[in-house]
C-alpha positions as CSV (number, residue, x, y, z in Angstrom):
1,M,-4.7,24.0,-13.4
2,N,-1.4,23.9,-12.2
3,E,0.8,21.6,-13.8
4,F,2.2,19.3,-11.9
5,R,6.1,18.0,-13.6
6,N,7.2,17.1,-10.1
7,M,5.4,14.5,-8.4
8,L,6.4,12.9,-4.9
9,Y,5.0,10.0,-3.7
10,A,5.9,9.0,-0.4
11,I,6.4,5.3,0.6
12,D,5.8,3.1,3.3
13,L,7.9,-0.1,3.0
14,D,6.0,-1.6,6.2
15,A,2.2,-1.6,4.5
16,E,1.0,-5.0,3.8
17,N,-0.8,-3.5,0.9
18,I,0.8,-0.6,-0.9
19,V,-2.3,-0.5,-3.7
20,S,-2.0,3.6,-3.7
21,V,1.6,3.4,-5.4
22,V,-0.1,2.7,-8.6
23,Y,-2.6,5.1,-8.5
24,A,0.7,7.9,-7.9
25,L,1.9,6.2,-11.1
26,E,-1.0,6.3,-13.1
27,F,-1.3,9.8,-11.9
28,A,2.0,10.8,-12.9
29,E,1.5,9.3,-16.3
30,R,-1.9,11.4,-16.8
31,F,0.5,14.7,-15.9
32,K,3.1,13.2,-17.8
33,S,5.3,14.0,-14.3
34,R,8.6,13.2,-13.1
35,L,7.6,11.5,-10.5
36,H,9.6,10.7,-7.5
37,I,9.3,7.8,-5.2
38,V,10.8,8.5,-1.8
39,Y,10.8,6.0,1.5
40,I,11.7,7.7,4.8
41,N,12.7,5.5,7.8
42,D,11.6,7.3,11.3
43,P,14.2,6.5,13.9
44,Q,11.5,6.5,16.4
45,A,11.0,3.2,15.2
46,G,14.3,2.2,16.7
47,Y,15.4,0.1,13.8
48,R,16.9,0.5,10.5
49,H,14.6,-1.1,7.7
50,P,16.4,-3.5,5.7
51,A,15.2,-1.8,2.3
52,D,15.9,1.8,2.9
53,R,18.3,2.5,0.2
54,E,17.3,3.5,-3.5
55,D,17.3,0.4,-5.0
56,A,15.4,-1.8,-3.0
57,V,12.6,0.9,-3.2
58,A,12.7,0.3,-6.8
59,L,12.6,-3.7,-6.1
60,K,9.2,-3.3,-3.6
61,V,7.5,-0.8,-6.5
62,K,9.1,-3.1,-9.1
63,D,7.0,-6.0,-7.0
64,V,3.5,-4.2,-6.9
65,A,3.5,-2.3,-10.2
66,P,2.9,-3.4,-14.0
67,Q,6.4,-3.1,-16.3
68,S,4.6,-1.9,-18.6
69,L,3.3,1.4,-16.8
70,L,6.8,2.0,-15.3
71,E,8.5,2.0,-18.3
72,K,6.6,5.0,-19.6
73,L,7.9,7.2,-16.6
74,E,10.8,8.8,-15.1
75,I,10.9,7.9,-12.1
76,I,13.2,9.3,-8.9
77,Y,14.0,6.9,-6.3
78,A,15.0,8.1,-3.1
79,T,15.4,7.2,0.6
80,S,16.2,9.6,3.8
81,R,16.3,8.8,8.0
82,G,14.4,11.5,10.0
83,D,10.9,12.8,10.7
84,I,8.7,11.2,8.4
85,A,6.8,14.7,7.3
86,E,9.5,16.9,7.5
87,E,11.3,15.0,5.5
88,I,8.9,14.9,3.2
89,V,8.9,19.0,2.9
90,R,12.1,19.0,3.3
91,Y,12.7,16.4,0.2
92,A,9.5,18.7,-2.1
93,E,11.5,22.3,-1.3
94,E,14.9,21.1,-2.7
95,H,13.5,18.9,-5.6
96,H,11.0,21.6,-6.6
97,I,7.5,19.4,-6.3
98,D,4.7,20.4,-7.6
99,L,2.1,18.1,-5.9
100,I,2.2,15.5,-2.6
101,L,0.9,11.9,-3.1
102,V,0.6,9.7,0.0
103,G,-1.5,6.9,1.0
104,H,-3.8,6.6,3.7
105,R,-4.7,3.4,6.1
106,R,-7.9,3.9,8.1
107,R,-8.1,4.0,11.3
108,G,-10.1,3.6,14.3
109,K,-11.0,6.7,16.6
110,V,-9.2,5.1,19.4
111,Y,-6.0,5.0,17.7
112,S,-5.9,8.2,15.7
113,S,-6.7,10.2,19.1
114,M,-2.8,8.1,20.3
115,F,-0.7,8.5,17.8
116,D,-0.3,11.4,15.2
117,S,-0.5,10.1,11.4
118,S,2.6,10.7,8.8
119,D,-0.2,11.4,6.0
120,V,-1.9,14.2,8.1
121,N,1.5,15.7,9.4
122,I,2.7,15.8,5.9
123,I,-0.7,17.7,4.8
124,D,-0.2,19.9,8.1
125,M,3.8,20.6,7.2
126,A,3.3,20.7,3.5
127,F,2.7,24.3,1.6
128,L,1.8,22.3,-1.8
129,P,-1.1,20.3,-2.7
130,V,-1.3,17.0,-1.2
131,L,-3.1,14.3,-2.5
132,V,-4.1,11.6,-0.2
133,I,-4.7,7.9,-1.7
134,P,-7.0,5.5,0.5
135,E,-5.4,1.8,0.8
136,T,-7.4,-0.8,0.8
C-alpha cells in the first residue's frame, strides 16, 4: 500500500459548502500526513478573490474545521494564480505530493456538457492518485 506522506487539498473558496475540507483533514490525520491546502485564483474569473492569501485561506479552513482536528496536523497553506488544474499539478510536482484530494459538486448534464470541471481536469492532468470527495 502506498504511503501518503504529503497530501494536497484543492480548496474552492467560492463554494458555499466546503464539507470536503473536513474529510481531507480527517484523511490526512488517518495517514499521519502533511496536508497542503491550496487555493488557485483562476484568471479567467475576471476578478481577484478577496481571500487569495495564505492567511485568509487558513481563516476559511478554521471557520469550518474543528480546532481539535487542526491541532493534530501539519498544514501548509498556499495560493497561486492561473489555470486551476495546471497550477495544482505543478504544485504537486514541486512539493512531492503523493495524493491530491478534491471536492466535487454534482452538476446537471447540461452544465457538465457546456463547462469543464476543475476536478475532472485535475484527474486528467495528474500522474498520481486523486481522491474525489463529494460535496453535499
